[in-house]
N, C-alpha and C positions, 0 to 999 in steps of 0.2 A: 366467298361469302365474308362479310365484315366481321373483324375480331370484337368479341365482348371484352373491351378494354376500359371498363368502368372503374378500375382501380382496385383497392383493397375491398374485401367483402365487409359490408358494414355490420355493425354488431345486431342492429334491428331494423326492421321494416313494417309497413302496414300490411303489405301483401307479397309473399313470396310465390313465384310461378316456376314450376318444374316443367322445363321443356319450352323450346323456343322455335317451335314450328308455327304454322299460320294461327293455331289457337293461342299459344302463349304469347306471340309477339303482338297480335291483334288485341289481346286482353292487356297487355302491357301498355301499348299506346293509349288505349281507352282509359285506363286507370290513371296514368300519368296526366293526361288531359285534365282529369278531374281533381288533380292536385294530390293524388294518393303517391305515397312513398313506396315504389314497387321494385323489386329485383327479380330478374328472370334468370334462372339457372339452368345451364345447358352441359350436359355430360361431355359432348363432342364439340363441333363447331356450331356457330348460330345457324339455324334453320337445317340442320342435319337431318339426313333421311329423306322420306317420301316428300315431305314439305317442299324441298327444293328439287328433288329428283323424281318428278312425276310428268306427266303429258301435258300439263297446263290447261287442263279442260275445266271450265267453270260451268258446272251443268245445273239445270232446274231438275226437280223431281227427285225421287230417291230410288234407291237401288231395287227395291222390290216393286211388282206392278201394282198399279193402283186398286184393282179389284181385290188383290190379295190383301192390301193394306186396309180396305174398307171392312173386309170380312173379319180381319183380326181386331181392329181398332175402333170401328165405327165411323160413319161419315163425318160427324163433327170434329173429331180428333184428326183425321186425315186432311180435311180442309184447313185446319191450322197448320199441319205439317207441310202441306203443299204450299201455303201461302209463305211459311218460313223459307221454303226452298227458292221460291221466286225472290223474296226480299233479300236473301243472301247474295244473290247476283248483283243487285242493287248496292248493296253494302260493299262488295269488292270494288264496284265501279266508282263509288263515291270516295273510298280511301285512295284509290289510284289517282283520281282527279285531285282531292284536297292535298295530297302529299306529293303531286307531281312524280309519281312513280314511272319511270320509263321502262315498261315490262310488255309493251305490244299488246295491250288489252284491246280486244275487238269483240264487239256482239256479232258474231258470226254464225250462230246458231249452231243446233247439233242435229246429226241424222243417226237414228237408230235403225240398222238395217237387219232384216228377218232371214235367219239361217235356214228356217224350214217354213213350209207353207201354214203349218198350224200356227207358228208363231206370228206370221203376217196376218193370220185370220182374227188374231186379237186386238189388231191395231185399230180397226174401226170403233169396237166397242170402247177401248181405251179413250180414243179421241173424242167419242160422244160423251162418255163420262167426266173426262177432265173439262170439257166445254160446259157441260151442264151443272156439275156440281162446284166447280173452282173458278168458272168464268175465264178460263185460259185456253188460248186457241193452239191446238196442233194441227199438222196436215199430214194425211196418209198419202204416200207415194206408191202407185201401184208398180209392179215390175215392168210393164211397158213403158213407164216414165222415167225409171230409175237411173238412166243413163245421163239425165239432166242433173242428177246429184253426185253420182260415184261412177269411175270408168271400170266397174267390174260387172260381170253377169253371173255370179254365183249366187246371188241373193234374190229372195222372193218378193221383195218390196221394201219399203222404208216408212219411217214416222219422223217428222221434222218439228223441231221447236225453235223458233226464231230467236227466242230470249237468251238462249245460252251464249256464252262467250269462250274466248281462249285467251292465253298470255303466256309470257315466259316465266315458269315458276321461281327460278332461281333469282331473277331480277325482282320479282314480286316480293320474295322473302327478303331479300337484301333491302328493298325499298321499305318494307314494314319494320325491319330492324333500325333503319336510319331514322323513320318517323317516330318509333318509340324512344329512341335515344333523344332526339330533338326536343320531345315532349317533357323529358325529365327522367325517364325510366333508366334503370341500371341493369345492363346485360352483361352476364358473366359467362363466357364459354370455358370448357374443360373444367367445369365446377360439378362434377358428379355428386348427386344427393345420395349419400350412404345410409341414412336412417332419419326418420321423422318422429319425434316424440310430442305427444299431445299433452298439454298440462291444462287442467280446468280448476279455477279456485274462485268461490263466491260469484259464480255466474258469469265470470269473464274467462276466455281462453287464450293461450298462446300455444305456438309450435316451436320445437327447438329442432332445427335442420342441420344435421352433421354432414358436411361436405368435404370435398377434396381440397378445399381453400380455407377451411375453418368451420366455425359454427354461427349460425345466423337464427335469430329468433324473429318470428312473424306472428302478427294477430290473425292473419288468414292465409290459407294456401290453396292455390289453384294447380290440379295436376292435369297438365297439358302435354304428357309425354307420349300419349298415343300407343303405338306399337312397340315402343322403346320403354315402356313402364317396367320398372325394376322391382326388385324385392325390397326396396325402401319403402314401397307401399304394395304389399302382397295382397290385400283385399281387392285393389283395382286390377292388379297383374293377372289374378287368375280368371278375371272376366274377359280377357282379351285374347283372341286369336291372331297371331301375327303371320301374315302372308305376304310373300315377296311378289313384287310387281316390277317388270322389266321392260326396258325400251331401247330400240335400236334406232338410229338416224342414218340416212343414206347420204351419198354425196349429192351436190346441188342438181336439181332435176332442171332440164330446159323448160322455157315458159311453156311450150306446146305440151309436153308430158305432164307437168303440173296442172295445167287446164283440163287435161284429159281424165287424170286419176281423180282429181277433186275439183269440178267446175265452180263450185260456190265456196270453197275453202271452209267446209263444215268441220266442226269437231264429231268424229264418226266413231261409232261402237257397234257391236252385234249383238244379237239377242241371246246369246250362249251365256250359261254360268261361267264356264272356262273361256272367257271372251277375249276378243282382240279389241283394241282401239287405236285409232290413228288419226293422222292430220298432217297438213303441210305446215311447216315452219315458215316464218317470214322470209327467209332466203331460198325457199323451194326446196327444201329437203323433206323426204317422206319420213315422218317419225311414226313409228310403228311398236306398239306395246302390247302387253298381255300378261298372263299368269303362266309364263314358261316355265317356272319352277314354283313350288309353293312354299320351299323353304325361304327364311329371311335372307336378304342380299349378303353374299360375301363375294370375294373375288373369284372364287370358282363358280358359284351359280351365276354371276353376272356373265362369265365368259361362256358357259354352257347354254346360257339363254339366247345369245346371239345367233347361232345357227338355227336354234327352234325357231325364233322370231322371223328370221329370214325366209326360212321354209313358208311360215304362216303368211308372211306379206307376198310371196310370190303366188301362193294359193288364191290370194285376193286379187293381185295384180299381176298376171303373168308378164305384162309388158316390161316389169321391173327386174326380170330375171337376171339381166346382166348389169344391173346397177350395184355399185359398190356401198357395202355398209361402212360408214367411217367412225360411227360412235355407239358405244353401247353403255348403259348404266341400269341402275335398279335402286328401289327403295323398299321398305317394309310397311304395309298397310294394316290398320287396326281394324279387324272385323269382330263384332259380337255375334253371339251364336244365332241370334234372331235377324242378323244383318240390318240392324237399325242404329242411328246415333243414340246416345244416352247422355244425359246430364243429371247432375244431382251431388249429393254429399256423401262421402264415406268417412267415418272417424272425424267427423267435423270439418273435413277438406272438400272444396268443390272439385269437380271433375266434369270432363268431356271427352268422350271417346266414341268410336264405333263409327268412322265415317265411310269405311268400305270402298274407298277410291273416289268419293266425291268431297275430299275434304278442303280443296282449295277454297270452295264457296262457302260450305256449311261450316267449316272451322273457323274461318274468318268471322262469319255471323255470330256463331255461338261463343267465341271468345270475346267479341264486342258486347254481346247480351250478358254474359256472366259478370263482366266488369261493372255493369250497371247494376246487377243485382247485388253484388258485393258492396256497392256504394248505397244500397237501400233502395233501389227502383223495383218495381213490381216484377214478379217472375211469370213471363207469359211464354216461356219456352215450351213447345208442345211435346217435347220428348221427356220432360221431367217426370211425368206420372206414369209412364208405361214401365211394365216389368222389365228387369235386367236379368236375363236367365244365364245360369253358369254353363259354359261348354263343357263336353265330356273331357275328363282330366287329361287325357292324351292331347287334346287340342289347345290347352292353355299355354298361354306364354311361358317359355321355358321348358315346355315338354314337345320339342319339335320333331321328335321321332315319329309321331303320328301324322304329321302334316301330308306326306303322300297319301295316306288314306282319305284325307279331305279332298285331294285333287282327284283321285279316283272316284270319289262319291260324286263330286261335281260333273266329271265326265259322264258318269252313268246318268245323271239327271239331263244332260245334254242329249244323251242317246235316247232315252225313253220319253222327253218331252215333245 
């Protein structure tokens, strides 16, 4: 990743952004292009964590099934949410094109595969509902035709969305950082924010951010730290459940094997809560990820996850039994208890969190949107008005002792669903 070498920390800026993942960098780029003096502060290296260490899936839709969403929020609200999810793909594509980011962006579509017959039985209803309510086309693939989409026989059918895309996430985040810098944003790595103090006087406000490199005063603050949100902003931190997501990548496959395992080069994920997701890389490696361990990423959890994921890959693709795994990595995802994205303001600061593994697309979109709102544009973000529940105390960020219980709970849901 590029270094955040913006020089000494300025005394003051218009907007300070905490975090330089896709949300923080897309917001920094959009603000700087509007002439706003903006500094993005990163505790580690630019793009650290799941923003650059993910599967590179740029997906439409949301984590929860559409019927569940409609029953919870109503049809009109979900129409706006679904439209935002589609617009988020366009947002990523537009930035990649405008900034000439070399990240292998491709509109290859995604394939959801059903792990149980009961899961597949819901696909026809979902397809009809999405077409009728949102004007968006999906395609149901019965088990008899599934070999045209995936070289595996363990699933009960699939659901295809041709609009989704894939990219190289590390290259994309590096490109976002370069674009933000070109626009005039100041990016600072290894600048951990230790505290934020809010001061309001005569109707105006400012924030004092104490960092590892000194103190910065800002008129506005955007919290874009996701799963890595710290005690500097405790009110937001307690809302987030940090969950590790891990990935392996094999040696390069032959062209014949690559065409067999993924004939149309889709972004593929299964229908479980404790899911697997996988795809081919541009150089024909099988990239295979999942929630192998619920703890945030460490050297130990990454190492332990490699063998778990390898066994999962072979269960999907027995033909890869003798294929070597050459790389393994992980990042930590930010889940909200309701498994929804959330934006708004806490203590006068803007925030955007809760992407639950869909952050490449929606994080880019919401970072760009929040930049506009900070500059006075209308707020049409559909997640702004939904409730933001607190998770049980053991699942909050910083209380990782209970995360294995969350893993057991999701495995139980997969068993009974």
